[in-house]
Structures are given as structure tokens and as C-alpha cells.
N, C-alpha and C positions, 0 to 999 in steps of 0.2 A: 504494499499500500504506500502510495506517495503522499507525503504530507504537503499541504499547501504552503506556499511561501508566505511568510509573515512580513507585511510591510510596516516599517516604522511609522509612527504617527508624526505628522509634521509639527514642528515646535513653533508655537505662536511667538510673534515678536514680543519683547518685554514691554510692559506698560510703563508709562512715565510715572515717576514717583509723585505721590500726591503733594500738592503744594501746601504750605503752612496756611492754616486758616487764621485770619486776623482775630484778635481778641474782640469779643462782643458780637461777632458775626454768627447768626443763627444757621448759616448754610454749611454744608459739607464741602470738602475740597472739590469733589466731582461736580457738585451743583454750581460752584463758583466757576469752574473751568467751562461748563456748558454755557453759563450766562456770558462769560467773557467771549466765547466763540460766537454767540448770538450777537453780542455788541459789535464784533468785528465783521458781521455780515455773513457768517457761515450758516448754511442750512443744516438741518439735523443729520442728513445723510453724510455730508462732508465731515461734520464733527465726529460722527460714529466711525467713519473710516480712519480719520486721523488719530483718534484715541483708541482704536481697536476695540470698540464696544458695539453692541447691537443698537439698531435704530430705536428699539423700544426702551433700552436703558437710557438713551439720551432724552427721549420723550418723558420718561418718568422723572429724570433729574430736573428737567424744565418745569414740569408740573409741581414737583415738591418744592422747588425754589419759589415758584409763584405763590404756593400755599403758605410757606413759612414767612414770606415777606408781605402777605396779605395783599398781593397785587392782583388786579383783575385781568391784566394782559401780560404776555411775555415782555412787551416793550416797557411796561410799567415796572416789572421786576428788574430789568436791566437798569432803568433810570434810578430806582431805589438803591440798588447795589453800587452804582457809580457815584451817586450823591453821598453815600456813606463811606466811599473810598475803598470798597472791597474789590472792585474791578476798575480797570481803566478802559475808557471808550476811545478808540483811535479816531483821529481827525478824519473827516471825510476827504476823499480824494478830490483835488481841484478838477473842475469841469473844463473841457477844452472847447473852444469855439468851433463850429462846423464850417 
């Protein structure tokens, strides 16, 4: 009897170390990372690919951040976190004339 060849499992890339959460911040490091990505204009799929997480994990982090900050919209959650100094919002790119 021939035994089937065993394929080794692919090793996933290492996840980035969680950032330090500022004192007094009610959010987790992953929630802050997701809000910072949203502030930079990333969509959930891009954030999921960059952080090697599932799309649903990113959606959950955004929802929980919104709930913890008592924000009604994701944009309001980003504004609250930026106003508190927990994340930085990049300056918008200058528009070019057509």
C-alpha cells in the first residue's frame, strides 16, 4: 500500500505587533489600527489584506470601535479618535487642475 504524500501547511506571514494603546483610550490596538486605516482612506478589504485578517474581523473591529466611542457612523468614530489624539488623520492629497 502506498501512503499519500503529506504536504506541509503553508506558514502564514507574521502579524504586526500590536501597537501600544494610549492611556485612557477605550479601544483595543486592533480597533485603533482599523480606525487609522479608515482615516487614511482604506476600504475594509484593503485593511484585511494588509493586516492578514479576515474581512469580517475588520468589520467587527469597526463596529466595536463605533460602539465603544458611542459614534453613530464610522466617520464619527474616526473624528472622535482623532480629536482625542489616539489616531492621526493624514492630510488630504492636493487636487490637480484638469
